[in-house]
DRENMITOR-322699 format. One record per residue (C-alpha): y, x, z; residue in one letter; residue number from 0. Coordinates in steps of 0.1 Angstrom, whole numbers, plus 2048, in hexadecimal, padded with zeros to 3 digits. Layout:
BEGIN
@yy = Y xx = X zz = Z res = A n = NUM $
...
This chain:
BEGIN
@yy = 309 xx = 462 zz = 609 res = X n = 0 $
@yy = 2F8 xx = 483 zz = 602 res = X n = 1 $
@yy = 2E6 xx = 491 zz = 5E3 res = X n = 2 $
@yy = 2C8 xx = 4A7 zz = 5EC res = X n = 3 $
@yy = 2A8 xx = 4B3 zz = 5DC res = X n = 4 $
@yy = 287 xx = 4A2 zz = 5E5 res = X n = 5 $
@yy = 279 xx = 4C3 zz = 5F4 res = X n = 6 $
@yy = 297 xx = 4C9 zz = 60B res = X n = 7 $
@yy = 297 xx = 4A4 zz = 615 res = X n = 8 $
@yy = 272 xx = 4A7 zz = 620 res = X n = 9 $
@yy = 27B xx = 4C5 zz = 635 res = X n = 10 $
@yy = 296 xx = 4B1 zz = 646 res = X n = 11 $
@yy = 27F xx = 494 zz = 64E res = X n = 12 $
@yy = 265 xx = 4AD zz = 65A res = X n = 13 $
@yy = 27D xx = 4C2 zz = 66E res = X n = 14 $
@yy = 272 xx = 4DB zz = 689 res = X n = 15 $
@yy = 277 xx = 4C4 zz = 6A6 res = X n = 16 $
@yy = 25C xx = 4AD zz = 697 res = X n = 17 $
@yy = 242 xx = 4C8 zz = 692 res = X n = 18 $
@yy = 220 xx = 4BC zz = 69E res = X n = 19 $
@yy = 229 xx = 498 zz = 697 res = X n = 20 $
@yy = 214 xx = 485 zz = 67D res = X n = 21 $
@yy = 233 xx = 473 zz = 670 res = X n = 22 $
@yy = 258 xx = 474 zz = 670 res = X n = 23 $
@yy = 273 xx = 45A zz = 678 res = X n = 24 $
@yy = 272 xx = 438 zz = 668 res = X n = 25 $
@yy = 287 xx = 437 zz = 648 res = X n = 26 $
@yy = 290 xx = 420 zz = 62B res = X n = 27 $
@yy = 287 xx = 424 zz = 607 res = X n = 28 $
@yy = 2A4 xx = 414 zz = 5F4 res = X n = 29 $
@yy = 29F xx = 409 zz = 5D0 res = X n = 30 $
@yy = 2C0 xx = 403 zz = 5BE res = X n = 31 $
@yy = 2C4 xx = 3EC zz = 5A0 res = X n = 32 $
@yy = 2CE xx = 409 zz = 589 res = X n = 33 $
@yy = 2AB xx = 418 zz = 58D res = X n = 34 $
@yy = 2B3 xx = 433 zz = 5A6 res = X n = 35 $
@yy = 2A5 xx = 436 zz = 5C8 res = X n = 36 $
@yy = 2B2 xx = 443 zz = 5E9 res = X n = 37 $
@yy = 2A5 xx = 44A zz = 60C res = X n = 38 $
@yy = 2B7 xx = 440 zz = 62C res = X n = 39 $
@yy = 2B0 xx = 450 zz = 64E res = X n = 40 $
@yy = 2BE xx = 439 zz = 669 res = X n = 41 $
@yy = 2BA xx = 455 zz = 683 res = X n = 42 $
@yy = 2D2 xx = 46B zz = 66F res = X n = 43 $
@yy = 2E6 xx = 44F zz = 660 res = X n = 44 $
@yy = 2E5 xx = 45F zz = 63E res = X n = 45 $
@yy = 2DC xx = 452 zz = 61B res = X n = 46 $
@yy = 2CC xx = 46B zz = 604 res = X n = 47 $
@yy = 2D2 xx = 462 zz = 5DF res = X n = 48 $
@yy = 2CA xx = 46F zz = 5BC res = X n = 49 $
@yy = 2A5 xx = 475 zz = 5C5 res = X n = 50 $
@yy = 297 xx = 467 zz = 5A5 res = X n = 51 $
@yy = 29B xx = 44E zz = 589 res = X n = 52 $
@yy = 283 xx = 431 zz = 588 res = X n = 53 $
@yy = 295 xx = 41C zz = 56E res = X n = 54 $
@yy = 27F xx = 3FF zz = 563 res = X n = 55 $
@yy = 267 xx = 404 zz = 580 res = X n = 56 $
@yy = 261 xx = 3EC zz = 59D res = X n = 57 $
@yy = 257 xx = 3F6 zz = 5C0 res = X n = 58 $
@yy = 238 xx = 3E3 zz = 5CB res = X n = 59 $
@yy = 22D xx = 3F4 zz = 5EB res = X n = 60 $
@yy = 22F xx = 414 zz = 600 res = X n = 61 $
@yy = 219 xx = 428 zz = 618 res = X n = 62 $
@yy = 222 xx = 449 zz = 628 res = X n = 63 $
@yy = 237 xx = 45D zz = 610 res = X n = 64 $
@yy = 22A xx = 44A zz = 5F2 res = X n = 65 $
@yy = 236 xx = 42C zz = 5DE res = X n = 66 $
@yy = 223 xx = 415 zz = 5C6 res = X n = 67 $
@yy = 237 xx = 40F zz = 5A7 res = X n = 68 $
@yy = 233 xx = 3F9 zz = 588 res = X n = 69 $
@yy = 244 xx = 408 zz = 56A res = X n = 70 $
@yy = 254 xx = 3F8 zz = 54B res = X n = 71 $
@yy = 233 xx = 3FA zz = 538 res = X n = 72 $
@yy = 221 xx = 3E7 zz = 554 res = X n = 73 $
@yy = 20F xx = 405 zz = 561 res = X n = 74 $
@yy = 208 xx = 40C zz = 586 res = X n = 75 $
@yy = 20C xx = 42E zz = 595 res = X n = 76 $
@yy = 211 xx = 43E zz = 5B7 res = X n = 77 $
@yy = 22F xx = 455 zz = 5BD res = X n = 78 $
@yy = 237 xx = 46C zz = 5DA res = X n = 79 $
@yy = 25C xx = 468 zz = 5E3 res = X n = 80 $
@yy = 25F xx = 48C zz = 5F0 res = X n = 81 $
@yy = 24F xx = 49D zz = 5D1 res = X n = 82 $
@yy = 247 xx = 499 zz = 5AC res = X n = 83 $
@yy = 223 xx = 490 zz = 5B4 res = X n = 84 $
@yy = 218 xx = 471 zz = 5A1 res = X n = 85 $
@yy = 1F6 xx = 460 zz = 59F res = X n = 86 $
@yy = 1EF xx = 44A zz = 580 res = X n = 87 $
@yy = 1D9 xx = 42B zz = 587 res = X n = 88 $
@yy = 1C2 xx = 418 zz = 570 res = X n = 89 $
@yy = 1D1 xx = 400 zz = 557 res = X n = 90 $
@yy = 1D6 xx = 3DC zz = 565 res = X n = 91 $
@yy = 1BD xx = 3D0 zz = 54A res = X n = 92 $
@yy = 1A2 xx = 3E7 zz = 556 res = X n = 93 $
@yy = 18D xx = 3D0 zz = 56D res = X n = 94 $
@yy = 168 xx = 3D1 zz = 576 res = X n = 95 $
@yy = 151 xx = 3BF zz = 57C res = X n = 96 $
@yy = 158 xx = 3A7 zz = 560 res = X n = 97 $
@yy = 15C xx = 387 zz = 574 res = X n = 98 $
@yy = 17E xx = 385 zz = 563 res = X n = 99 $
@yy = 192 xx = 398 zz = 549 res = X n = 100 $
@yy = 1B7 xx = 3A1 zz = 546 res = X n = 101 $
@yy = 1C6 xx = 3A7 zz = 524 res = X n = 102 $
@yy = 1E9 xx = 3B5 zz = 51D res = X n = 103 $
@yy = 201 xx = 3A1 zz = 508 res = X n = 104 $
@yy = 21C xx = 3BB zz = 4FE res = X n = 105 $
@yy = 22A xx = 3D1 zz = 519 res = X n = 106 $
@yy = 232 xx = 3B6 zz = 532 res = X n = 107 $
@yy = 21A xx = 399 zz = 52D res = X n = 108 $
@yy = 1F6 xx = 393 zz = 538 res = X n = 109 $
@yy = 1DB xx = 379 zz = 534 res = X n = 110 $
@yy = 1BE xx = 376 zz = 54D res = X n = 111 $
@yy = 19E xx = 364 zz = 545 res = X n = 112 $
@yy = 17F xx = 35B zz = 559 res = X n = 113 $
@yy = 163 xx = 342 zz = 554 res = X n = 114 $
@yy = 178 xx = 325 zz = 560 res = X n = 115 $
@yy = 19C xx = 32B zz = 556 res = X n = 116 $
@yy = 1B4 xx = 33E zz = 540 res = X n = 117 $
@yy = 1D4 xx = 348 zz = 551 res = X n = 118 $
@yy = 1F1 xx = 34E zz = 539 res = X n = 119 $
@yy = 215 xx = 357 zz = 53D res = X n = 120 $
@yy = 20E xx = 373 zz = 556 res = X n = 121 $
@yy = 228 xx = 38F zz = 555 res = X n = 122 $
@yy = 22E xx = 3B0 zz = 566 res = X n = 123 $
@yy = 249 xx = 39E zz = 57B res = X n = 124 $
@yy = 22C xx = 38B zz = 58C res = X n = 125 $
@yy = 21A xx = 3AB zz = 597 res = X n = 126 $
@yy = 21A xx = 3B1 zz = 5BD res = X n = 127 $
@yy = 208 xx = 3CE zz = 5CF res = X n = 128 $
@yy = 1FD xx = 3E0 zz = 5EE res = X n = 129 $
@yy = 1F8 xx = 405 zz = 5F4 res = X n = 130 $
@yy = 1E6 xx = 419 zz = 60F res = X n = 131 $
@yy = 1E6 xx = 43F zz = 60F res = X n = 132 $
@yy = 1D3 xx = 453 zz = 628 res = X n = 133 $
@yy = 1E5 xx = 46B zz = 640 res = X n = 134 $
@yy = 1D6 xx = 488 zz = 62C res = X n = 135 $
@yy = 1E3 xx = 479 zz = 60B res = X n = 136 $
@yy = 1C0 xx = 47D zz = 5FC res = X n = 137 $
@yy = 1B5 xx = 459 zz = 5FD res = X n = 138 $
@yy = 1C6 xx = 439 zz = 5F2 res = X n = 139 $
@yy = 1C0 xx = 414 zz = 5EC res = X n = 140 $
@yy = 1D5 xx = 3FF zz = 5D4 res = X n = 141 $
@yy = 1D3 xx = 3D9 zz = 5D3 res = X n = 142 $
@yy = 1E6 xx = 3C3 zz = 5BA res = X n = 143 $
@yy = 1E8 xx = 3A0 zz = 5AD res = X n = 144 $
@yy = 1FB xx = 388 zz = 596 res = X n = 145 $
@yy = 20F xx = 375 zz = 5AF res = X n = 146 $
@yy = 20D xx = 352 zz = 59F res = X n = 147 $
@yy = 203 xx = 331 zz = 5B0 res = X n = 148 $
@yy = 1DD xx = 32C zz = 5AC res = X n = 149 $
@yy = 1D6 xx = 34E zz = 59E res = X n = 150 $
@yy = 1B2 xx = 355 zz = 5AA res = X n = 151 $
@yy = 1AF xx = 37B zz = 5AD res = X n = 152 $
@yy = 1BC xx = 39A zz = 5BD res = X n = 153 $
@yy = 1B0 xx = 3BC zz = 5B1 res = X n = 154 $
@yy = 1AD xx = 3DF zz = 5C2 res = X n = 155 $
@yy = 1A4 xx = 403 zz = 5BB res = X n = 156 $
@yy = 1A0 xx = 422 zz = 5D0 res = X n = 157 $
@yy = 1A4 xx = 447 zz = 5C9 res = X n = 158 $
@yy = 18A xx = 450 zz = 5AE res = X n = 159 $
@yy = 185 xx = 42D zz = 5A1 res = X n = 160 $
@yy = 188 xx = 429 zz = 57B res = X n = 161 $
@yy = 18E xx = 404 zz = 57C res = X n = 162 $
@yy = 199 xx = 3E8 zz = 594 res = X n = 163 $
@yy = 181 xx = 3D1 zz = 5A6 res = X n = 164 $
@yy = 189 xx = 3AB zz = 5A8 res = X n = 165 $
@yy = 189 xx = 397 zz = 5C8 res = X n = 166 $
@yy = 187 xx = 372 zz = 5C4 res = X n = 167 $
@yy = 1A0 xx = 35D zz = 5D8 res = X n = 168 $
@yy = 18E xx = 33C zz = 5D5 res = X n = 169 $
@yy = 16D xx = 32E zz = 5E2 res = X n = 170 $
@yy = 159 xx = 30F zz = 5D9 res = X n = 171 $
@yy = 14F xx = 308 zz = 5FD res = X n = 172 $
@yy = 166 xx = 31A zz = 615 res = X n = 173 $
@yy = 188 xx = 30B zz = 60C res = X n = 174 $
@yy = 198 xx = 319 zz = 62C res = X n = 175 $
@yy = 194 xx = 33B zz = 61C res = X n = 176 $
@yy = 1A4 xx = 332 zz = 5FB res = X n = 177 $
@yy = 1C4 xx = 341 zz = 5EE res = X n = 178 $
@yy = 1DC xx = 35B zz = 5FA res = X n = 179 $
@yy = 1FC xx = 359 zz = 60F res = X n = 180 $
@yy = 1FE xx = 37D zz = 61A res = X n = 181 $
@yy = 1E9 xx = 39D zz = 61B res = X n = 182 $
@yy = 1E9 xx = 3BF zz = 62C res = X n = 183 $
@yy = 1D5 xx = 3DE zz = 624 res = X n = 184 $
@yy = 1CE xx = 3F7 zz = 63F res = X n = 185 $
@yy = 1B5 xx = 413 zz = 637 res = X n = 186 $
@yy = 199 xx = 404 zz = 624 res = X n = 187 $
@yy = 19D xx = 3E2 zz = 634 res = X n = 188 $
@yy = 1AF xx = 3C6 zz = 622 res = X n = 189 $
@yy = 1BC xx = 3A8 zz = 636 res = X n = 190 $
@yy = 1C3 xx = 388 zz = 622 res = X n = 191 $
@yy = 1D5 xx = 36B zz = 632 res = X n = 192 $
@yy = 1C9 xx = 34C zz = 61F res = X n = 193 $
@yy = 1DD xx = 32D zz = 615 res = X n = 194 $
@yy = 1D1 xx = 31C zz = 635 res = X n = 195 $
@yy = 1DA xx = 33B zz = 649 res = X n = 196 $
@yy = 1B7 xx = 347 zz = 651 res = X n = 197 $
@yy = 1B2 xx = 36C zz = 64D res = X n = 198 $
@yy = 197 xx = 37C zz = 637 res = X n = 199 $
@yy = 18E xx = 3A1 zz = 63F res = X n = 200 $
@yy = 17F xx = 3B6 zz = 623 res = X n = 201 $
@yy = 171 xx = 3D9 zz = 624 res = X n = 202 $
@yy = 17A xx = 3EB zz = 604 res = X n = 203 $
@yy = 168 xx = 40C zz = 60C res = X n = 204 $
@yy = 148 xx = 407 zz = 5F9 res = X n = 205 $
@yy = 13E xx = 412 zz = 5D6 res = X n = 206 $
@yy = 155 xx = 40B zz = 5B9 res = X n = 207 $
@yy = 153 xx = 3E7 zz = 5AE res = X n = 208 $
@yy = 149 xx = 3DB zz = 5D1 res = X n = 209 $
@yy = 158 xx = 3CF zz = 5F1 res = X n = 210 $
@yy = 14A xx = 3BF zz = 611 res = X n = 211 $
@yy = 157 xx = 39F zz = 621 res = X n = 212 $
@yy = 15B xx = 3A5 zz = 647 res = X n = 213 $
@yy = 16A xx = 383 zz = 64F res = X n = 214 $
@yy = 14C xx = 374 zz = 661 res = X n = 215 $
@yy = 146 xx = 34F zz = 669 res = X n = 216 $
@yy = 166 xx = 34A zz = 67E res = X n = 217 $
@yy = 184 xx = 359 zz = 66C res = X n = 218 $
@yy = 1A5 xx = 35E zz = 67F res = X n = 219 $
@yy = 1BD xx = 342 zz = 67C res = X n = 220 $
@yy = 1E1 xx = 34F zz = 678 res = X n = 221 $
@yy = 1F5 xx = 32E zz = 67A res = X n = 222 $
@yy = 210 xx = 328 zz = 694 res = X n = 223 $
@yy = 224 xx = 309 zz = 69C res = X n = 224 $
@yy = 243 xx = 317 zz = 689 res = X n = 225 $
@yy = 233 xx = 311 zz = 667 res = X n = 226 $
@yy = 256 xx = 30E zz = 656 res = X n = 227 $
@yy = 25F xx = 332 zz = 65F res = X n = 228 $
@yy = 259 xx = 34F zz = 648 res = X n = 229 $
@yy = 23A xx = 363 zz = 652 res = X n = 230 $
@yy = 226 xx = 382 zz = 64C res = X n = 231 $
@yy = 206 xx = 391 zz = 65B res = X n = 232 $
@yy = 202 xx = 3B5 zz = 669 res = X n = 233 $
@yy = 1E7 xx = 3CA zz = 678 res = X n = 234 $
@yy = 1EC xx = 3DE zz = 699 res = X n = 235 $
@yy = 1DF xx = 401 zz = 69E res = X n = 236 $
@yy = 1C1 xx = 3F2 zz = 6B0 res = X n = 237 $
@yy = 1B9 xx = 3DB zz = 693 res = X n = 238 $
@yy = 1C7 xx = 3BB zz = 6A3 res = X n = 239 $
@yy = 1D6 xx = 3A2 zz = 68B res = X n = 240 $
@yy = 1FA xx = 397 zz = 691 res = X n = 241 $
@yy = 20E xx = 37A zz = 683 res = X n = 242 $
@yy = 234 xx = 382 zz = 67F res = X n = 243 $
@yy = 24C xx = 366 zz = 678 res = X n = 244 $
@yy = 272 xx = 363 zz = 675 res = X n = 245 $
@yy = 28A xx = 346 zz = 66F res = X n = 246 $
@yy = 295 xx = 346 zz = 64A res = X n = 247 $
@yy = 2B6 xx = 336 zz = 654 res = X n = 248 $
@yy = 2BD xx = 34E zz = 671 res = X n = 249 $
@yy = 2AD xx = 370 zz = 66E res = X n = 250 $
@yy = 2B7 xx = 37A zz = 691 res = X n = 251 $
@yy = 298 xx = 36A zz = 69F res = X n = 252 $
@yy = 274 xx = 378 zz = 69B res = X n = 253 $
@yy = 253 xx = 36D zz = 6AB res = X n = 254 $
@yy = 233 xx = 381 zz = 6AD res = X n = 255 $
@yy = 211 xx = 371 zz = 6B4 res = X n = 256 $
@yy = 1EE xx = 37F zz = 6BA res = X n = 257 $
@yy = 1CC xx = 36F zz = 6BC res = X n = 258 $
@yy = 1C5 xx = 35A zz = 6DB res = X n = 259 $
@yy = 1A4 xx = 366 zz = 6E9 res = X n = 260 $
@yy = 19F xx = 345 zz = 6FC res = X n = 261 $
@yy = 19B xx = 332 zz = 6DB res = X n = 262 $
@yy = 176 xx = 333 zz = 6D4 res = X n = 263 $
@yy = 176 xx = 31E zz = 6B4 res = X n = 264 $
@yy = 195 xx = 323 zz = 69D res = X n = 265 $
@yy = 18A xx = 305 zz = 688 res = X n = 266 $
@yy = 18E xx = 2ED zz = 6A6 res = X n = 267 $
@yy = 1B2 xx = 2F8 zz = 6B0 res = X n = 268 $
@yy = 1D2 xx = 2F2 zz = 69C res = X n = 269 $
@yy = 1E2 xx = 312 zz = 6AB res = X n = 270 $
@yy = 1CC xx = 32F zz = 6B7 res = X n = 271 $
@yy = 1E7 xx = 349 zz = 6BD res = X n = 272 $
@yy = 1FB xx = 357 zz = 6DB res = X n = 273 $
@yy = 220 xx = 35D zz = 6D9 res = X n = 274 $
@yy = 227 xx = 380 zz = 6E6 res = X n = 275 $
@yy = 247 xx = 392 zz = 6F0 res = X n = 276 $
@yy = 23A xx = 3B5 zz = 6ED res = X n = 277 $
@yy = 228 xx = 3CB zz = 6D4 res = X n = 278 $
@yy = 217 xx = 3DF zz = 6F0 res = X n = 279 $
@yy = 22A xx = 3FF zz = 6EC res = X n = 280 $
@yy = 22A xx = 3FE zz = 6C6 res = X n = 281 $
@yy = 242 xx = 3F7 zz = 6AA res = X n = 282 $
@yy = 23C xx = 3E2 zz = 68B res = X n = 283 $
@yy = 245 xx = 3EC zz = 668 res = X n = 284 $
@yy = 241 xx = 3CB zz = 656 res = X n = 285 $
@yy = 244 xx = 3D9 zz = 633 res = X n = 286 $
@yy = 224 xx = 3ED zz = 63A res = X n = 287 $
@yy = 214 xx = 3D1 zz = 64E res = X n = 288 $
@yy = 20B xx = 3E8 zz = 66A res = X n = 289 $
@yy = 215 xx = 3F3 zz = 68D res = X n = 290 $
@yy = 21A xx = 417 zz = 698 res = X n = 291 $
@yy = 21D xx = 427 zz = 6BA res = X n = 292 $
@yy = 241 xx = 427 zz = 6C7 res = X n = 293 $
@yy = 251 xx = 44A zz = 6C9 res = X n = 294 $
@yy = 276 xx = 44B zz = 6D5 res = X n = 295 $
@yy = 278 xx = 46F zz = 6CA res = X n = 296 $
@yy = 273 xx = 463 zz = 6A7 res = X n = 297 $
@yy = 289 xx = 445 zz = 6AB res = X n = 298 $
@yy = 26B xx = 42D zz = 6AC res = X n = 299 $
@yy = 274 xx = 415 zz = 6C8 res = X n = 300 $
@yy = 259 xx = 400 zz = 6D8 res = X n = 301 $
@yy = 257 xx = 3DB zz = 6D0 res = X n = 302 $
@yy = 26D xx = 3E0 zz = 6B0 res = X n = 303 $
@yy = 267 xx = 3CD zz = 690 res = X n = 304 $
@yy = 273 xx = 3E0 zz = 671 res = X n = 305 $
@yy = 27B xx = 3C5 zz = 658 res = X n = 306 $
@yy = 288 xx = 3C1 zz = 634 res = X n = 307 $
@yy = 279 xx = 3A0 zz = 627 res = X n = 308 $
@yy = 25C xx = 389 zz = 62A res = X n = 309 $
@yy = 242 xx = 37F zz = 60F res = X n = 310 $
@yy = 237 xx = 3A2 zz = 607 res = X n = 311 $
@yy = 223 xx = 3A7 zz = 5F2 res = X n = 312 $
@yy = 220 xx = 381 zz = 5EA res = X n = 313 $
@yy = 243 xx = 374 zz = 5E4 res = X n = 314 $
@yy = 240 xx = 356 zz = 5CE res = X n = 315 $
@yy = 260 xx = 34C zz = 5E1 res = X n = 316 $
@yy = 273 xx = 36C zz = 5E3 res = X n = 317 $
@yy = 289 xx = 373 zz = 601 res = X n = 318 $
@yy = 2A9 xx = 387 zz = 600 res = X n = 319 $
@yy = 2AA xx = 3A9 zz = 610 res = X n = 320 $
@yy = 2B4 xx = 3A9 zz = 635 res = X n = 321 $
@yy = 2B0 xx = 3CC zz = 642 res = X n = 322 $
@yy = 2AE xx = 3CD zz = 667 res = X n = 323 $
@yy = 29B xx = 3D8 zz = 687 res = X n = 324 $
@yy = 293 xx = 3BD zz = 6A0 res = X n = 325 $
@yy = 289 xx = 3C5 zz = 6C4 res = X n = 326 $
@yy = 26F xx = 3AB zz = 6CF res = X n = 327 $
@yy = 274 xx = 3B3 zz = 6F4 res = X n = 328 $
@yy = 29A xx = 3B2 zz = 6F6 res = X n = 329 $
@yy = 29F xx = 399 zz = 6D9 res = X n = 330 $
@yy = 2BA xx = 3B0 zz = 6CB res = X n = 331 $
@yy = 2C0 xx = 3B7 zz = 6A6 res = X n = 332 $
@yy = 2CD xx = 3D7 zz = 695 res = X n = 333 $
@yy = 2DA xx = 3D5 zz = 671 res = X n = 334 $
@yy = 2E7 xx = 3EF zz = 659 res = X n = 335 $
@yy = 307 xx = 3E0 zz = 64A res = X n = 336 $
@yy = 310 xx = 400 zz = 636 res = X n = 337 $
@yy = 2F1 xx = 3FA zz = 621 res = X n = 338 $
@yy = 2FF xx = 3D9 zz = 614 res = X n = 339 $
@yy = 317 xx = 3ED zz = 5FE res = X n = 340 $
@yy = 2FA xx = 3FA zz = 5E9 res = X n = 341 $
@yy = 2EE xx = 3E6 zz = 5CC res = X n = 342 $
@yy = 2CA xx = 3E3 zz = 5D8 res = X n = 343 $
@yy = 2AD xx = 3D4 zz = 5C5 res = X n = 344 $
@yy = 294 xx = 3DB zz = 5E1 res = X n = 345 $
@yy = 290 xx = 3EE zz = 602 res = X n = 346 $
@yy = 272 xx = 3F7 zz = 617 res = X n = 347 $
@yy = 26D xx = 407 zz = 639 res = X n = 348 $
@yy = 256 xx = 425 zz = 639 res = X n = 349 $
@yy = 248 xx = 43F zz = 651 res = X n = 350 $
@yy = 249 xx = 461 zz = 640 res = X n = 351 $
@yy = 22C xx = 479 zz = 647 res = X n = 352 $
@yy = 230 xx = 49D zz = 64F res = X n = 353 $
């Protein structure tokens, strides 16, 4: 294992043979239980350590070179892993419009109230999040929630927002759109898989305090016939929704589904998805919920699924880390056994930007 400064590490990830590329080779952000973090480059086979101390922090999400962290005082901020750049975010109790309120109870506790209910016993350990950062690094979207059964809101902010905006997860009439089983943010689009596995699509690009529901009258149904398998949703480069599943008892098997265009009415069919054996020349970074174009020069192999665990960012039933790369076409699996010697709290695949 190598100790190296963040600046020299960025030069290594952005070496001369990658000039002109928008991104570098896929890597792993490794969070150790002692609060330190490391970066692993599978292409070089090296672990770079002593890059920073985040004792008391929890890694919630990542995008590009940035991570979304929750510190010991229950404050959210964005940190660039290759520099000292840090962006502080609004306090978790800063929410508008006032459809609900969040109040702190000490450093770790929260109470949320709306016109119908009071939710007590919420803690910083319940906070989950998503992050998207633009290629330029000048724009970002942060989404977070208290991941507790029946909790009715998620909240978001963008660069320049002074508070978070609430999004309700429950409806009086459209019960198939109730709840949350998974979500992905890509650009200013938020994709929410509901309790019944229909997908809401929200546009977050409007003025502060607003969003637009793009779901329409016939939302996508993302339910397969392997309903006991762990699952996540993802979005391809073309904007196509994908369902990714793996057997919780045997992580050597993954399945990927896309929408079946022959199903005209998703409400009249139990299963409206097609099982596919290819990602169409792309690779899937499941921690980010997106596909990227394959690039063998960068070590991004086509039809590969870069995996660490399911139920991100909604993991009421957490899964253990299982760091691997699965090739959907060849059905082969690559693991990284030397990482098992590290005392890891979390790990996430990322695609560094040059």
